[in-house]
N, CA and C atoms as an extended XYZ file, in Angstrom:
363
Properties=species:S:1:pos:R:3:atomname:S:1:resname:S:1:resid:I:1 pbc="F F F"
N        99.338      124.263       74.952 N   UNK     1
C       100.228      123.587       75.872 CA  UNK     1
C       101.485      124.421       76.047 C   UNK     1
N       101.887      124.605       77.272 N   UNK     2
C       103.103      125.343       77.573 CA  UNK     2
C       104.281      124.399       77.730 C   UNK     2
N       104.038      123.253       78.288 N   UNK     3
C       105.115      122.299       78.518 CA  UNK     3
C       104.582      120.883       78.611 C   UNK     3
N       105.488      119.933       78.735 N   UNK     4
C       105.143      118.523       78.903 CA  UNK     4
C       105.750      118.034       80.205 C   UNK     4
N       105.046      117.185       80.899 N   UNK     5
C       105.582      116.664       82.138 CA  UNK     5
C       106.777      115.769       81.842 C   UNK     5
N       107.879      116.024       82.498 N   UNK     6
C       109.076      115.202       82.347 CA  UNK     6
C       109.055      114.041       83.330 C   UNK     6
N       108.829      114.349       84.602 N   UNK     7
C       108.871      113.335       85.648 CA  UNK     7
C       108.002      113.766       86.810 C   UNK     7
N       107.537      112.813       87.565 N   UNK     8
C       107.013      113.057       88.896 CA  UNK     8
C       108.198      112.836       89.822 C   UNK     8
N       108.526      113.811       90.664 N   UNK     9
C       109.701      113.728       91.535 CA  UNK     9
C       109.235      113.599       92.983 C   UNK     9
N       109.772      112.610       93.667 N   UNK    10
C       109.388      112.341       95.044 CA  UNK    10
C       110.615      112.516       95.934 C   UNK    10
N       110.504      113.356       96.941 N   UNK    11
C       111.553      113.490       97.947 CA  UNK    11
C       111.487      112.301       98.900 C   UNK    11
N       112.645      111.803       99.303 N   UNK    12
C       112.691      110.647      100.199 CA  UNK    12
C       114.089      110.525      100.800 C   UNK    12
N       114.218      109.829      101.918 N   UNK    13
C       115.537      109.673      102.528 CA  UNK    13
C       116.479      108.770      101.733 C   UNK    13
N       115.965      107.751      101.044 N   UNK    14
C       116.792      106.773      100.327 CA  UNK    14
C       116.259      106.581       98.911 C   UNK    14
N       116.718      107.405       97.945 N   UNK    15
C       116.194      107.344       96.587 CA  UNK    15
C       116.300      105.962       95.934 C   UNK    15
N       117.415      105.284       96.117 N   UNK    16
C       117.592      103.980       95.486 CA  UNK    16
C       116.551      102.980       96.000 C   UNK    16
N       116.313      102.960       97.298 N   UNK    17
C       115.349      102.023       97.881 CA  UNK    17
C       113.928      102.330       97.421 C   UNK    17
N       113.537      103.610       97.438 N   UNK    18
C       112.170      103.941       97.035 CA  UNK    18
C       111.980      103.741       95.535 C   UNK    18
N       112.999      104.020       94.740 N   UNK    19
C       112.923      103.740       93.301 CA  UNK    19
C       112.726      102.245       93.076 C   UNK    19
N       113.408      101.419       93.852 N   UNK    20
C       113.236       99.974       93.731 CA  UNK    20
C       111.824       99.535       94.053 C   UNK    20
N       111.225      100.148       95.072 N   UNK    21
C       109.835       99.842       95.426 CA  UNK    21
C       108.916      100.145       94.248 C   UNK    21
N       109.002      101.374       93.695 N   UNK    22
C       108.113      101.749       92.598 CA  UNK    22
C       108.459      101.022       91.297 C   UNK    22
N       109.717      100.689       91.072 N   UNK    23
C       110.079       99.911       89.884 CA  UNK    23
C       109.391       98.552       89.919 C   UNK    23
N       109.395       97.913       91.088 N   UNK    24
C       108.728       96.618       91.223 CA  UNK    24
C       107.214       96.762       91.148 C   UNK    24
N       106.676       97.795       91.771 N   UNK    25
C       105.233       98.016       91.780 CA  UNK    25
C       104.691       98.282       90.381 C   UNK    25
N       105.409       99.089       89.594 N   UNK    26
C       104.914       99.528       88.283 CA  UNK    26
C       105.544       98.801       87.104 C   UNK    26
N       106.538       97.936       87.349 N   UNK    27
C       107.194       97.233       86.251 CA  UNK    27
C       108.006       98.159       85.367 C   UNK    27
N       108.621       99.177       85.966 N   UNK    28
C       109.426      100.138       85.203 CA  UNK    28
C       110.902       99.935       85.514 C   UNK    28
N       111.767      100.056       84.516 N   UNK    29
C       113.202       99.864       84.765 CA  UNK    29
C       113.859      101.114       85.347 C   UNK    29
N       114.966      100.900       86.036 N   UNK    30
C       115.821      101.992       86.480 CA  UNK    30
C       116.543      102.513       85.239 C   UNK    30
N       116.437      103.820       84.972 N   UNK    31
C       117.041      104.367       83.751 CA  UNK    31
C       118.112      105.407       84.011 C   UNK    31
N       118.203      105.892       85.245 N   UNK    32
C       119.173      106.954       85.518 CA  UNK    32
C       119.479      106.952       87.008 C   UNK    32
N       120.757      107.105       87.348 N   UNK    33
C       121.128      107.219       88.748 CA  UNK    33
C       122.412      108.028       88.838 C   UNK    33
N       122.406      109.075       89.648 N   UNK    34
C       123.624      109.852       89.859 CA  UNK    34
C       124.577      109.041       90.718 C   UNK    34
N       125.852      109.283       90.568 N   UNK    35
C       126.880      108.495       91.250 CA  UNK    35
C       126.739      108.539       92.766 C   UNK    35
N       126.222      109.614       93.307 N   UNK    36
C       126.056      109.735       94.752 CA  UNK    36
C       124.800      109.021       95.241 C   UNK    36
N       123.931      108.599       94.324 N   UNK    37
C       122.694      107.926       94.705 CA  UNK    37
C       121.629      108.858       95.234 C   UNK    37
N       121.808      110.190       95.030 N   UNK    38
C       120.820      111.122       95.550 CA  UNK    38
C       119.751      111.489       94.521 C   UNK    38
N       119.821      110.883       93.333 N   UNK    39
C       118.824      111.109       92.275 CA  UNK    39
C       118.729      109.822       91.473 C   UNK    39
N       117.544      109.226       91.465 N   UNK    40
C       117.323      107.969       90.754 CA  UNK    40
C       116.041      108.115       89.943 C   UNK    40
N       116.049      107.627       88.703 N   UNK    41
C       114.885      107.732       87.826 CA  UNK    41
C       114.510      106.339       87.337 C   UNK    41
N       113.193      106.073       87.334 N   UNK    42
C       112.671      104.856       86.717 CA  UNK    42
C       111.742      105.265       85.584 C   UNK    42
N       111.544      104.371       84.622 N   UNK    43
C       110.631      104.643       83.513 CA  UNK    43
C       111.340      104.536       82.198 C   UNK    43
N       110.910      105.364       81.254 N   UNK    44
C       111.503      105.358       79.929 CA  UNK    44
C       112.612      106.378       79.822 C   UNK    44
N       113.241      106.450       78.649 N   UNK    45
C       114.284      107.457       78.445 CA  UNK    45
C       113.688      108.861       78.515 C   UNK    45
N       114.530      109.835       78.743 N   UNK    46
C       114.072      111.223       78.837 CA  UNK    46
C       113.232      111.568       77.617 C   UNK    46
N       112.113      112.224       77.870 N   UNK    47
C       111.197      112.586       76.792 CA  UNK    47
C       110.098      111.567       76.580 C   UNK    47
N       110.177      110.434       77.257 N   UNK    48
C       109.143      109.401       77.152 CA  UNK    48
C       108.455      109.243       78.501 C   UNK    48
N       107.224      108.845       78.471 N   UNK    49
C       106.449      108.667       79.701 CA  UNK    49
C       106.212      107.187       79.927 C   UNK    49
N       105.974      106.752       81.098 N   UNK    50
C       106.022      107.506       82.342 CA  UNK    50
C       107.425      107.516       82.927 C   UNK    50
N       107.709      108.508       83.736 N   UNK    51
C       108.987      108.618       84.450 CA  UNK    51
C       108.707      109.086       85.863 C   UNK    51
N       109.402      108.482       86.811 N   UNK    52
C       109.358      108.924       88.199 CA  UNK    52
C       110.791      109.095       88.657 C   UNK    52
N       111.049      110.196       89.336 N   UNK    53
C       112.385      110.460       89.872 CA  UNK    53
C       112.300      110.520       91.395 C   UNK    53
N       113.378      110.113       92.027 N   UNK    54
C       113.454      110.068       93.483 CA  UNK    54
C       114.671      110.868       93.898 C   UNK    54
N       114.436      111.870       94.728 N   UNK    55
C       115.449      112.842       95.098 CA  UNK    55
C       115.714      112.740       96.599 C   UNK    55
N       116.985      112.706       96.975 N   UNK    56
C       117.327      112.552       98.383 CA  UNK    56
C       116.921      113.782       99.189 C   UNK    56
N       116.217      113.527      100.277 N   UNK    57
C       115.811      114.557      101.235 CA  UNK    57
C       115.982      113.946      102.622 C   UNK    57
N       117.194      114.002      103.174 N   UNK    58
C       117.478      113.297      104.426 CA  UNK    58
C       116.642      113.760      105.609 C   UNK    58
N       116.180      115.005      105.601 N   UNK    59
C       115.400      115.520      106.725 CA  UNK    59
C       113.898      115.554      106.440 C   UNK    59
N       113.459      114.741      105.471 N   UNK    60
C       112.049      114.709      105.094 CA  UNK    60
C       111.168      114.379      106.293 C   UNK    60
N       110.143      115.159      106.486 N   UNK    61
C       109.100      114.837      107.463 CA  UNK    61
C       107.988      114.186      106.669 C   UNK    61
N       107.866      112.872      106.831 N   UNK    62
C       106.920      112.096      106.026 CA  UNK    62
C       105.487      112.520      106.319 C   UNK    62
N       104.616      112.447      105.318 N   UNK    63
C       103.212      112.729      105.547 CA  UNK    63
C       102.616      111.680      106.486 C   UNK    63
N       101.526      112.035      107.126 N   UNK    64
C       100.845      111.113      108.023 CA  UNK    64
C        99.355      111.186      107.730 C   UNK    64
N        99.010      110.851      106.508 N   UNK    65
C        97.626      110.942      106.049 CA  UNK    65
C        96.745      110.055      106.894 C   UNK    65
N        95.598      110.480      107.342 N   UNK    66
C        94.886      111.708      106.970 CA  UNK    66
C        95.088      112.869      107.928 C   UNK    66
N        96.175      112.925      108.666 N   UNK    67
C        96.461      113.993      109.621 CA  UNK    67
C        96.687      115.316      108.881 C   UNK    67
N        95.835      116.331      109.085 N   UNK    68
C        96.004      117.595      108.360 CA  UNK    68
C        97.271      118.356      108.760 C   UNK    68
N        97.884      118.012      109.891 N   UNK    69
C        99.128      118.663      110.294 CA  UNK    69
C       100.309      118.192      109.452 C   UNK    69
N       100.202      116.982      108.889 N   UNK    70
C       101.237      116.432      108.005 CA  UNK    70
C       100.540      115.839      106.785 C   UNK    70
N       100.027      116.695      105.886 N   UNK    71
C        99.202      116.241      104.768 CA  UNK    71
C        99.975      115.376      103.774 C   UNK    71
N        99.203      114.733      102.898 N   UNK    72
C        99.787      113.767      101.970 CA  UNK    72
C       100.742      114.372      100.957 C   UNK    72
N       100.699      115.649      100.675 N   UNK    73
C       101.623      116.339       99.781 CA  UNK    73
C       101.416      115.955       98.320 C   UNK    73
N       101.232      114.720       98.009 N   UNK    74
C       100.888      114.228       96.673 CA  UNK    74
C       100.469      112.781       96.860 C   UNK    74
N        99.810      112.210       95.866 N   UNK    75
C        99.614      110.767       95.884 CA  UNK    75
C        99.376      110.280       94.468 C   UNK    75
N        99.635      109.011       94.266 N   UNK    76
C        99.413      108.364       92.979 CA  UNK    76
C        98.184      107.479       93.073 C   UNK    76
N        97.375      107.471       92.031 N   UNK    77
C        96.298      106.508       91.880 CA  UNK    77
C        96.760      105.500       90.845 C   UNK    77
N        96.820      104.237       91.242 N   UNK    78
C        97.295      103.165       90.361 CA  UNK    78
C        96.160      102.180       90.133 C   UNK    78
N        95.843      101.888       88.884 N   UNK    79
C        94.764      100.968       88.558 CA  UNK    79
C        95.266       99.533       88.603 C   UNK    79
N        94.496       98.660       89.248 N   UNK    80
C        94.840       97.242       89.344 CA  UNK    80
C        93.656       96.405       88.875 C   UNK    80
N        93.939       95.185       88.419 N   UNK    81
C        92.874       94.282       87.984 CA  UNK    81
C        92.268       93.519       89.151 C   UNK    81
N        93.092       93.099       90.105 N   UNK    82
C        92.646       92.293       91.240 CA  UNK    82
C        93.190       92.913       92.518 C   UNK    82
N        92.337       93.575       93.276 N   UNK    83
C        92.781       94.311       94.453 CA  UNK    83
C        93.408       93.399       95.500 C   UNK    83
N        92.889       92.208       95.684 N   UNK    84
C        93.426       91.328       96.727 CA  UNK    84
C        94.866       90.905       96.411 C   UNK    84
N        95.120       90.481       95.180 N   UNK    85
C        96.492       90.079       94.839 CA  UNK    85
C        97.413       91.297       94.777 C   UNK    85
N        96.892       92.435       94.320 N   UNK    86
C        97.697       93.657       94.286 CA  UNK    86
C        98.069       94.088       95.702 C   UNK    86
N        97.126       93.991       96.621 N   UNK    87
C        97.434       94.364       98.004 CA  UNK    87
C        98.514       93.462       98.587 C   UNK    87
N        98.394       92.160       98.394 N   UNK    88
C        99.435       91.252       98.891 CA  UNK    88
C       100.795       91.625       98.314 C   UNK    88
N       100.827       91.955       97.030 N   UNK    89
C       102.091       92.275       96.369 CA  UNK    89
C       102.709       93.564       96.901 C   UNK    89
N       101.902       94.631       97.077 N   UNK    90
C       102.482       95.885       97.562 CA  UNK    90
C       102.909       95.779       99.019 C   UNK    90
N       102.182       95.008       99.811 N   UNK    91
C       102.595       94.806      101.205 CA  UNK    91
C       103.911       94.036      101.266 C   UNK    91
N       104.070       93.058      100.379 N   UNK    92
C       105.323       92.293      100.322 CA  UNK    92
C       106.492       93.174       99.894 C   UNK    92
N       106.224       94.218       99.107 N   UNK    93
C       107.277       95.151       98.677 CA  UNK    93
C       107.657       96.144       99.763 C   UNK    93
N       106.865       96.230      100.824 N   UNK    94
C       107.189       97.150      101.906 CA  UNK    94
C       106.165       98.246      102.136 C   UNK    94
N       105.072       98.249      101.381 N   UNK    95
C       104.008       99.224      101.617 CA  UNK    95
C       103.268       98.851      102.898 C   UNK    95
N       102.487       99.802      103.402 N   UNK    96
C       101.595       99.486      104.512 CA  UNK    96
C       100.230      100.081      104.228 C   UNK    96
N        99.209       99.417      104.700 N   UNK    97
C        97.825       99.860      104.497 CA  UNK    97
C        97.557      101.039      105.424 C   UNK    97
N        96.855      102.051      104.906 N   UNK    98
C        96.452      103.215      105.679 CA  UNK    98
C        94.934      103.212      105.854 C   UNK    98
N        94.440      103.928      106.852 N   UNK    99
C        92.990      104.034      107.002 CA  UNK    99
C        92.383      104.749      105.804 C   UNK    99
N        91.181      104.371      105.481 N   UNK   100
C        90.466      105.027      104.395 CA  UNK   100
C        90.401      104.169      103.158 C   UNK   100
N        89.223      104.041      102.645 N   UNK   101
C        89.005      103.342      101.388 CA  UNK   101
C        87.626      103.700      100.901 C   UNK   101
N        87.375      103.399       99.647 N   UNK   102
C        86.068      103.642       99.051 CA  UNK   102
C        85.606      102.387       98.343 C   UNK   102
N        84.573      102.528       97.563 N   UNK   103
C        84.042      101.380       96.830 CA  UNK   103
C        84.997      100.886       95.760 C   UNK   103
N        85.930      101.738       95.324 N   UNK   104
C        86.821      101.350       94.239 CA  UNK   104
C        88.275      101.744       94.483 C   UNK   104
N        88.683      101.940       95.748 N   UNK   105
C        90.087      102.244       96.041 CA  UNK   105
C        90.419      101.867       97.486 C   UNK   105
N        91.711      101.619       97.717 N   UNK   106
C        92.278      101.430       99.054 CA  UNK   106
C        93.538      102.280       99.141 C   UNK   106
N        93.856      102.732      100.340 N   UNK   107
C        94.964      103.670      100.555 CA  UNK   107
C        96.125      102.941      101.244 C   UNK   107
N        97.336      103.232      100.767 N   UNK   108
C        98.556      102.618      101.287 CA  UNK   108
C        99.615      103.704      101.440 C   UNK   108
N       100.704      103.365      102.117 N   UNK   109
C       101.875      104.232      102.167 CA  UNK   109
C       103.050      103.463      101.595 C   UNK   109
N       103.870      104.137      100.804 N   UNK   110
C       105.094      103.516      100.319 CA  UNK   110
C       106.092      103.426      101.480 C   UNK   110
N       107.245      102.792      101.292 N   UNK   111
C       108.187      102.637      102.407 CA  UNK   111
C       108.688      103.951      103.022 C   UNK   111
N       108.601      105.069      102.291 N   UNK   112
C       109.013      106.365      102.842 CA  UNK   112
C       107.832      107.125      103.448 C   UNK   112
N       106.632      106.559      103.405 N   UNK   113
C       105.464      107.170      104.023 CA  UNK   113
C       104.530      107.926      103.098 C   UNK   113
N       104.839      107.999      101.789 N   UNK   114
C       103.973      108.715      100.853 CA  UNK   114
C       102.735      107.866      100.549 C   UNK   114
N       101.541      108.454      100.658 N   UNK   115
C       100.325      107.708      100.347 CA  UNK   115
C       100.182      107.444       98.850 C   UNK   115
N        99.574      106.320       98.523 N   UNK   116
C        99.136      106.022       97.164 CA  UNK   116
C        97.891      105.158       97.259 C   UNK   116
N        97.114      105.137       96.197 N   UNK   117
C        95.890      104.347       96.186 CA  UNK   117
C        95.959      103.281       95.112 C   UNK   117
N        95.471      102.099       95.456 N   UNK   118
C        95.213      101.067       94.460 CA  UNK   118
C        93.723      101.186       94.131 C   UNK   118
N        93.437      101.352       92.848 N   UNK   119
C        92.068      101.587       92.377 CA  UNK   119
C        91.657      100.481       91.412 C   UNK   119
N        90.388      100.212       91.352 N   UNK   120
C        89.869       99.245       90.393 CA  UNK   120
C        88.551       99.761       89.857 C   UNK   120
N        88.197       99.294       88.662 N   UNK   121
C        86.949       99.741       88.025 CA  UNK   121
C        85.800       98.833       88.381 C   UNK   121
C-alpha cells in the first residue's frame, strides 16, 4: 500500500448544499467547513472513513449521463435495503431519476447533477 484514501472530493457550485444532501442520504455528520463555505466535509474525523468533501467550483459543467460529451466523471454506488422507500427519500432530498437501470440498481443525479446509483442485493 502506498497510501490510504482520505476523502472522495466532489466539485460543485454550492458545497454546503451538496454536503447537506449527502449527509442526509448517508447519515453522516458535517465535520469540517472552511469559513468561506468553499470546502465542506462530512463523515468521520480526519483519518477515519468514510469521508466526503465538497469543493466549490462555480463554473462547473455538470455531467449529463449518459451523454458521452459530458460524461459522469465519477459516481457512487450506494447499497439500500428497500429501493422503493430509498428512491422516495432521495427524490425528497432533491435527487432526480436518470435513464438507465439494471436488475439490481437505479441511476439518479444529486442536486448538482452528479450521477449515483442505488443498488440492492
